[in-house]
C-alpha positions in Angstrom: -61.8 -100.8 -0.4 -64.2 -97.9 -0.1 -67.4 -98.0 -2.0 -66.1 -95.8 -4.9 -63.1 -98.1 -5.2 -65.6 -100.9 -5.1 -67.5 -99.5 -8.2 -64.6 -98.9 -10.1 -63.1 -102.2 -10.0 -66.4 -103.7 -10.7 -66.6 -101.4 -13.9 -63.0 -102.4 -14.9 -64.0 -106.3 -14.2 -67.1 -106.0 -16.4 -64.8 -104.6 -19.4 -62.0 -107.4 -19.0 -64.8 -110.4 -18.8 -66.2 -109.0 -22.0 -62.7 -109.4 -23.7 -62.1 -112.8 -21.7 -62.7 -114.8 -24.8 -60.7 -115.6 -27.7 -63.5 -114.8 -30.6 -64.2 -111.4 -28.7 -60.7 -110.5 -28.4 -60.5 -111.4 -32.2 -63.4 -109.3 -33.4 -61.9 -106.2 -31.5 -58.8 -106.7 -33.6 -60.6 -107.2 -36.7 -63.3 -104.4 -36.3 -60.0 -101.7 -35.5 -59.6 -100.4 -39.0 -63.2 -101.0 -40.8 -66.9 -102.0 -39.7 -67.9 -105.4 -40.1 -71.5 -107.1 -39.9 -72.2 -110.0 -38.2 -72.5 -112.5 -41.2 -68.6 -111.4 -42.1 -67.5 -111.6 -38.6 -68.9 -115.1 -38.3 -67.2 -116.4 -41.4 -64.2 -115.1 -40.4 -64.1 -116.6 -36.8 -66.0 -119.8 -38.2 -68.7 -119.8 -36.0 -72.5 -119.3 -36.4 -74.3 -116.2 -36.9 -76.2 -116.5 -33.4 -72.9 -117.3 -31.4 -71.0 -114.0 -33.0 -74.3 -111.9 -32.4 -73.9 -113.0 -28.5 -70.4 -112.1 -28.5 -71.2 -108.6 -30.1 -73.7 -108.2 -27.5 -71.4 -108.7 -24.7 -68.9 -106.4 -26.1 -71.3 -103.5 -27.0 -73.0 -103.8 -23.4 -69.6 -103.5 -21.9 -69.1 -100.1 -24.0 -66.1 -101.6 -26.1 -67.8 -101.5 -29.5 -70.8 -99.9 -30.9 -73.4 -100.5 -33.9 -74.7 -99.0 -37.1 -77.6 -100.1 -39.1 -77.4 -99.5 -42.9 -80.6 -100.4 -44.4 -81.0 -103.8 -43.0 -77.7 -104.7 -42.3 -75.9 -103.8 -38.7 -72.0 -102.8 -38.8 -70.2 -103.1 -35.8 -67.0 -101.0 -35.1 -64.5 -99.9 -32.0 -66.3 -97.2 -30.0 -63.0 -96.4 -28.0 -59.8 -97.5 -30.0 -57.5 -97.2 -26.9 -58.5 -100.7 -26.0 -56.3 -101.8 -28.7 -53.4 -100.1 -26.5 -54.4 -102.9 -23.5 -54.3 -105.5 -26.0 -50.9 -104.4 -26.9 -49.8 -104.6 -23.3 -51.0 -108.0 -23.2 -48.8 -109.2 -26.0 -45.8 -107.5 -24.0 -46.7 -109.5 -21.0 -46.9 -112.6 -23.4 -43.6 -111.8 -24.9 -42.0 -111.1 -21.4 -43.4 -114.4 -20.1 -41.9 -116.3 -23.0 -38.5 -114.7 -22.5 -38.4 -115.6 -19.0 -39.5 -119.3 -19.6 -36.7 -119.4 -22.1 -34.1 -118.1 -19.8 -35.3 -120.7 -17.3 -35.0 -123.5 -19.7 -31.3 -122.5 -20.7 -30.4 -122.7 -17.1 -31.5 -126.3 -16.8 
């Protein structure tokens, strides 16, 4: 692997690692249509606000989300909505795996 390929792969891995938690995927899916604040997201996920803030920080550092302050409240939104295409692709892989597993079970 040459240096440019390694850097590209590392940058991609950083984004994938940021998505590699159920709460963070949930956040990405929730903020696809409208921005939410930490308190709203924490309530929806069912975790405390400090943990939610850590998840948001990871997503923000990876460049997946952005924030906007309105008064004393910070709202989070998707920076790049095409990440939803990737999540949709994951859903397709899950479906394909289920179909494969079902076919396997029918043969036994």
